[in-house]
N, CA and C of each residue as an Amber inpcrd file, in Angstrom:
protein
   354
  17.2340000  -5.5440000  -9.0350000  18.0850000  -6.5670000  -9.5700000
  17.3020000  -7.4310000 -10.5320000  17.9470000  -7.8120000 -11.6040000
  17.3000000  -8.6850000 -12.5660000  17.4230000 -10.1270000 -12.1100000
  16.4020000 -10.9160000 -12.3890000  16.5010000 -12.3280000 -12.0360000
  15.8480000 -13.1700000 -13.1160000  16.3170000 -14.4110000 -13.2200000
  15.7600000 -15.3850000 -14.1220000  15.5200000 -16.6320000 -13.3050000
  14.2880000 -17.0300000 -13.1910000  13.9220000 -18.2140000 -12.4110000
  14.4990000 -18.1550000 -11.0010000  14.4730000 -16.9560000 -10.3950000
  14.9230000 -16.8250000  -9.0190000  16.4220000 -16.6550000  -8.8340000
  17.1880000 -16.6620000  -9.9210000  18.6370000 -16.5050000  -9.8230000
  18.9970000 -15.0740000 -10.2040000  19.6740000 -14.3770000  -9.3200000
  20.0540000 -12.9920000  -9.5700000  21.2440000 -12.9840000 -10.5130000
  21.1880000 -12.1460000 -11.5300000  22.3000000 -12.0590000 -12.4750000
  23.5180000 -11.4460000 -11.8220000  24.6960000 -11.7140000 -12.3850000
  25.9320000 -11.1570000 -11.8540000  25.8760000  -9.6390000 -11.8470000
  25.3710000  -9.0590000 -12.9210000  25.2680000  -7.6030000 -12.9940000
  24.3310000  -7.1040000 -11.9040000  23.2100000  -7.7700000 -11.6970000
  22.2550000  -7.3770000 -10.6690000  22.8360000  -7.5000000  -9.2710000
  23.5600000  -8.5710000  -9.0200000  24.1620000  -8.7780000  -7.7130000
  25.1860000  -7.6870000  -7.4280000  26.0790000  -7.4580000  -8.3430000
  27.1400000  -6.4730000  -8.1230000  26.5610000  -5.0600000  -8.0200000
  25.5650000  -4.7500000  -8.8310000  24.9220000  -3.4280000  -8.7440000
  24.2090000  -3.2760000  -7.4050000  23.5680000  -4.3270000  -6.9470000
  22.8890000  -4.2910000  -5.6570000  23.8680000  -4.1070000  -4.5050000
  24.9970000  -4.7860000  -4.5830000  26.0220000  -4.6290000  -3.5430000
  26.5790000  -3.2150000  -3.5310000  26.8100000  -2.6520000  -4.7010000
  27.3100000  -1.2710000  -4.7720000  26.2870000  -0.3030000  -4.1870000
  25.0120000  -0.5150000  -4.4890000  23.9590000   0.3400000  -3.9320000
  23.9010000   0.1950000  -2.4050000  24.1030000  -1.0250000  -1.9120000
  24.1000000  -1.2450000  -0.4600000  25.2650000  -0.5080000   0.2010000
  26.4300000  -0.5530000  -0.4250000  27.5790000   0.1820000   0.1150000
  27.2950000   1.6850000   0.1600000  26.6780000   2.1960000  -0.8830000
  26.3380000   3.6190000  -0.9230000  25.3560000   3.9660000   0.1890000
  24.3700000   3.1070000   0.3970000  23.3880000   3.3470000   1.4590000
  24.0520000   3.3160000   2.8370000  24.9570000   2.3790000   3.0470000
  25.6530000   2.3040000   4.3380000  26.5160000   3.5430000   4.5400000
  27.1770000   4.0040000   3.4850000  27.9770000   5.2330000   3.5860000
  27.1070000   6.4020000   4.0430000  25.8940000   6.4740000   3.5260000
  24.9620000   7.5350000   3.9240000  24.5800000   7.3920000   5.3970000
  24.3120000   6.1610000   5.8220000  23.9350000   5.9280000   7.2180000
  25.0730000   6.2570000   8.1820000  26.2970000   5.9420000   7.7950000
  27.4450000   6.2100000   8.6730000  27.5520000   7.7020000   8.9830000
  27.1520000   8.5470000   8.0360000  27.2160000   9.9880000   8.2500000
  25.9370000  10.6030000   8.7750000  24.9830000   9.7780000   9.1880000
  23.6960000  10.3030000   9.6720000  23.8950000  11.1720000  10.9040000
  23.2420000  12.3250000  10.9460000  23.3870000  13.2280000  12.0940000
  23.0400000  12.5640000  13.4260000  22.1250000  11.6180000  13.4040000
  21.7220000  10.9320000  14.6370000  22.8940000  10.1570000  15.2510000
  23.8780000   9.8040000  14.4440000  25.0370000   9.0680000  14.9560000
  26.1600000   9.9990000  15.3970000  26.0100000  11.2690000  15.0810000
  27.1010000  12.2050000  15.3730000  26.6980000  13.3240000  16.3200000
  25.5530000  13.2240000  16.9560000  25.2310000  14.2690000  17.9060000
  23.7690000  14.4350000  18.2570000  22.8530000  14.3720000  17.3050000
  21.4440000  14.5920000  17.6030000  20.9090000  13.4310000  18.4300000
  20.2230000  13.7520000  19.4970000  19.6540000  12.7070000  20.3440000
  18.4040000  12.1180000  19.7180000  18.2530000  10.8340000  19.8930000
  17.0420000  10.1410000  19.4730000  16.1910000   9.8700000  20.7050000
  14.9180000   9.7060000  20.4930000  14.0440000   9.3010000  21.5920000
  14.2950000   7.8190000  21.8910000  13.7860000   7.3550000  22.9980000
  13.9080000   5.9390000  23.3480000  13.2930000   5.0850000  22.2490000
  12.1210000   5.4740000  21.7820000  11.4360000   4.7160000  20.7300000
  12.2440000   4.7200000  19.4350000  12.8390000   5.8580000  19.0930000
  13.6530000   5.9390000  17.8750000  14.9070000   5.0800000  17.9920000
  15.5460000   5.1090000  19.1740000  16.7100000   4.2460000  19.3870000
  16.3190000   2.7770000  19.2190000  15.2280000   2.3910000  19.8530000
  14.7840000   0.9980000  19.7780000  14.4740000   0.5940000  18.3440000
  13.7690000   1.4480000  17.6290000  13.4200000   1.1460000  16.2350000
  14.6770000   1.0470000  15.3720000  15.6210000   1.9570000  15.5870000
  16.8540000   1.9590000  14.8030000  17.6910000   0.7100000  15.0860000
  17.8080000   0.3470000  16.3690000  18.5900000  -0.8410000  16.7270000
  17.9540000  -2.0970000  16.1340000  16.6200000  -2.2050000  16.2210000
  15.9250000  -3.3600000  15.6280000  16.1410000  -3.4030000  14.1230000
  16.0800000  -2.2600000  13.4800000  16.2470000  -2.1950000  12.0340000
  17.6560000  -2.5920000  11.6090000  18.6530000  -2.1140000  12.3430000
  20.0390000  -2.4820000  12.0270000  20.2590000  -3.9700000  12.2550000
  19.6810000  -4.5140000  13.3190000  19.7930000  -5.9520000  13.5810000
  19.1800000  -6.7500000  12.4320000  18.0150000  -6.3370000  11.9770000
  17.3520000  -7.0190000  10.8580000  18.2170000  -6.9410000   9.6050000
  18.7810000  -5.7780000   9.3520000  19.6480000  -5.5920000   8.1890000
  20.8770000  -6.4980000   8.2810000  21.4990000  -6.5600000   9.4530000
  22.6830000  -7.4070000   9.6370000  22.3520000  -8.8800000   9.3750000
  21.2030000  -9.3210000   9.8350000  20.8010000 -10.7180000   9.6060000
  20.5550000 -10.9900000   8.1240000  19.9730000 -10.0210000   7.4440000
  19.7270000 -10.1900000   6.0100000  21.0390000 -10.2280000   5.2300000
  21.9860000  -9.3810000   5.6180000  23.3020000  -9.3800000   4.9630000
  24.0030000 -10.7170000   5.2230000  23.9120000 -11.2200000   6.4330000
  24.5140000 -12.5220000   6.7500000  23.8930000 -13.6230000   5.8960000
  22.5950000 -13.5820000   5.6810000  21.9370000 -14.5810000   4.8370000
  22.4590000 -14.5070000   3.4040000  22.6660000 -13.3040000   2.9060000
  23.2170000 -13.1380000   1.5560000  24.6350000 -13.7080000   1.5110000
  25.4430000 -13.4000000   2.5290000  26.8180000 -13.9010000   2.5630000
  26.8270000 -15.4230000   2.5370000  25.9680000 -16.0640000   3.3310000
  25.9290000 -17.5240000   3.3510000  25.4750000 -18.0910000   2.0090000
  24.5320000 -17.4420000   1.3640000  24.0960000 -17.9070000   0.0390000
  25.2110000 -17.7790000  -0.9820000  26.0080000 -16.7070000  -0.8920000
  27.1510000 -16.5360000  -1.7960000  28.2080000 -17.6060000  -1.5540000
  28.4800000 -17.9020000  -0.2940000  29.4610000 -18.9360000   0.0390000
  28.9920000 -20.2900000  -0.4790000  27.7190000 -20.5860000  -0.2980000
  27.1710000 -21.8480000  -0.7940000  27.2690000 -21.9200000  -2.3150000
  26.9500000 -20.8260000  -2.9690000  27.0510000 -20.7940000  -4.4360000
  28.4940000 -20.9880000  -4.8860000  29.4290000 -20.3910000  -4.1640000
  30.8500000 -20.5610000  -4.5000000  31.2570000 -22.0280000  -4.3500000
  30.7680000 -22.6690000  -3.3030000  31.0840000 -24.0840000  -3.0930000
  30.5070000 -24.9390000  -4.2160000  29.2560000 -24.6810000  -4.5800000
  28.6150000 -25.4500000  -5.6590000  29.3090000 -25.2250000  -6.9990000
  29.8400000 -24.0250000  -7.2050000  30.4970000 -23.6840000  -8.4740000
  31.9680000 -24.0920000  -8.5020000  32.4510000 -24.6540000  -7.4110000
  33.8380000 -25.0940000  -7.2870000  34.8200000 -23.9530000  -7.5500000
  34.4840000 -22.7890000  -7.0070000  35.3240000 -21.5990000  -7.1510000
  36.7100000 -21.8550000  -6.5650000  36.7820000 -22.6070000  -5.4710000
  38.0690000 -22.8490000  -4.8140000  39.0640000 -23.4980000  -5.7740000
  38.6450000 -24.5570000  -6.4400000  39.5420000 -25.2490000  -7.3730000
  39.9400000 -24.3320000  -8.5240000  38.9790000 -23.5690000  -9.0220000
  39.2760000 -22.6500000 -10.1240000  40.2920000 -21.5910000  -9.7100000
  40.2960000 -21.2360000  -8.4230000  41.2250000 -20.2230000  -7.9150000
  42.5050000 -20.8430000  -7.3520000  42.6140000 -22.1760000  -7.4430000
  43.8280000 -22.8420000  -7.0010000  43.8870000 -23.1580000  -5.5180000
  42.7380000 -23.2340000  -4.8650000  42.7000000 -23.5520000  -3.4310000
  42.2230000 -24.9840000  -3.2390000  42.6200000 -25.5750000  -2.1210000
  42.2820000 -26.9700000  -1.8340000  40.8270000 -27.1570000  -1.4280000
  40.2100000 -26.1200000  -0.8880000  38.8350000 -26.2340000  -0.4110000
  38.1520000 -24.8700000  -0.4630000  36.8380000 -24.8870000  -0.3530000
  36.0960000 -23.6290000  -0.3030000  36.4580000 -22.8530000   0.9530000
  36.6850000 -23.5540000   2.0530000  37.0980000 -22.8890000   3.2870000
  38.4280000 -22.1690000   3.1170000  39.3800000 -22.8220000   2.4580000
  40.6860000 -22.1880000   2.2230000  40.5350000 -20.9860000   1.3060000
  39.7130000 -21.1280000   0.2850000  39.4690000 -20.0030000  -0.6260000
  38.8210000 -18.8370000   0.1180000  37.8110000 -19.1360000   0.9430000
  37.1100000 -18.0890000   1.6840000  38.0510000 -17.3970000   2.6690000
  38.8780000 -18.1690000   3.3530000  39.8370000 -17.5900000   4.3000000
  40.7860000 -16.6430000   3.5790000  41.2650000 -17.0670000   2.4370000
  42.1880000 -16.2290000   1.6600000  41.4960000 -14.9880000   1.1120000
  40.3000000 -15.1670000   0.6160000  39.5560000 -14.0630000  -0.0030000
  39.1290000 -13.0110000   1.0060000  38.7460000 -13.4440000   2.1940000
  38.2090000 -12.5200000   3.2050000  39.1790000 -12.2090000   4.3340000
  40.3790000 -12.7910000   4.2620000  41.3790000 -12.6160000   5.3230000
  40.8100000 -13.0400000   6.6800000  40.1180000 -14.1710000   6.6490000
  39.4880000 -14.7570000   7.8260000  40.3130000 -15.9600000   8.2740000
  40.2940000 -16.2440000   9.5530000  40.9790000 -17.4410000  10.0510000
  40.4090000 -18.6790000   9.3610000  41.2750000 -19.6340000   9.0570000
  40.8700000 -20.8290000   8.3300000  39.7290000 -21.5900000   8.9760000
  39.7860000 -21.7750000  10.2960000  38.7110000 -22.5420000  10.9500000
  37.3950000 -21.7760000  10.9250000  37.4590000 -20.4320000  11.0180000
  36.2270000 -19.6390000  10.9480000  35.6240000 -19.7200000   9.5430000
  36.4710000 -19.6450000   8.5420000  35.9970000 -19.7360000   7.1520000
  35.4060000 -21.1200000   6.8900000  36.0810000 -22.1610000   7.3600000
  35.5770000 -23.5260000   7.1660000  34.2260000 -23.7110000   7.8510000
  34.0840000 -23.1420000   9.0470000  32.8010000 -23.2330000   9.7580000
  31.7030000 -22.5130000   8.9790000  32.0400000 -21.3740000   8.4100000
  31.0550000 -20.6220000   7.6260000  30.6310000 -21.4190000   6.3930000
  31.5790000 -22.0960000   5.7540000  31.2510000 -22.9220000   4.5850000
  30.3420000 -24.0700000   5.0040000  30.6570000 -24.7280000   6.1050000
  29.8080000 -25.8310000   6.5820000  28.3910000 -25.3510000   6.8600000
  28.2620000 -24.1980000   7.5090000  26.9400000 -23.6440000   7.7850000
  26.2090000 -23.3180000   6.4920000  26.9000000 -22.6740000   5.5670000
  26.2750000 -22.2970000   4.2920000  25.7860000 -23.5320000   3.5410000
  26.6120000 -24.5690000   3.5080000  26.2240000 -25.7870000   2.8000000
  25.0810000 -26.5060000   3.5110000  25.0970000 -26.5120000   4.8310000
  24.0150000 -27.1480000   5.5830000  22.6950000 -26.4190000   5.3680000
  22.7520000 -25.0980000   5.4100000  21.5370000 -24.3210000   5.1640000
  21.0350000 -24.5340000   3.7470000  21.9590000 -24.5750000   2.7960000
  21.5860000 -24.7980000   1.4040000  20.9390000 -26.1670000   1.2410000
  21.5020000 -27.1780000   1.8680000  20.9370000 -28.5270000   1.7860000
  19.5460000 -28.5580000   2.4250000  19.3910000 -27.8600000   3.5490000
  18.1030000 -27.8010000   4.2140000  17.0640000 -27.0830000   3.3860000
  17.4730000 -25.9990000   2.7440000  16.5500000 -25.2640000   1.8930000
  16.1520000 -26.0820000   0.6860000  17.0970000 -26.8280000   0.1330000
  16.7950000 -27.6860000  -1.0050000  15.8020000 -28.7640000  -0.5980000
  16.0410000 -29.3790000   0.5680000  15.1270000 -30.4250000   1.0610000
  13.7480000 -29.8450000   1.3380000  13.7210000 -28.6580000   1.9200000
  12.4440000 -28.0060000   2.2190000  11.7060000 -27.6910000   0.9230000
  12.4350000 -27.2010000  -0.0560000  11.8200000 -26.8800000  -1.3450000
  11.2620000 -28.0990000  -2.0390000  11.9410000 -29.2360000  -1.8960000
  11.4680000 -30.4800000  -2.5060000  10.2150000 -30.9940000  -1.8380000
   9.9780000 -30.5940000  -0.5940000   8.8170000 -31.0760000   0.1450000
   7.5420000 -30.3500000  -0.2400000   7.6510000 -29.2610000  -0.9940000
   6.4570000 -28.4990000  -1.3800000   5.4810000 -29.2730000  -2.1890000
């Protein structure tokens, strides 16, 4: 992905997401998930790796939500709040979307404060 001063370009973000979808499609069809037995160590390593991947994807999602809030995407799309926009966009319950926005903004504020302390 291309970046300028730490900001990923729209083309880079979308290309990266498409590549991630392709990689997940490959994993979904992995023989290990459809019949071949793994060793205990392989199962443990795979589960840890998937957990790490899920956490990284969640971090990306929260950063995107925070960026949407900062960019006032909700108003541009005709929604009253970022939570309402997120609920509509992701077909998520309103309170769950609002909670996700609050978390994203809190993390963003914390990261900004941490960065200023350097």
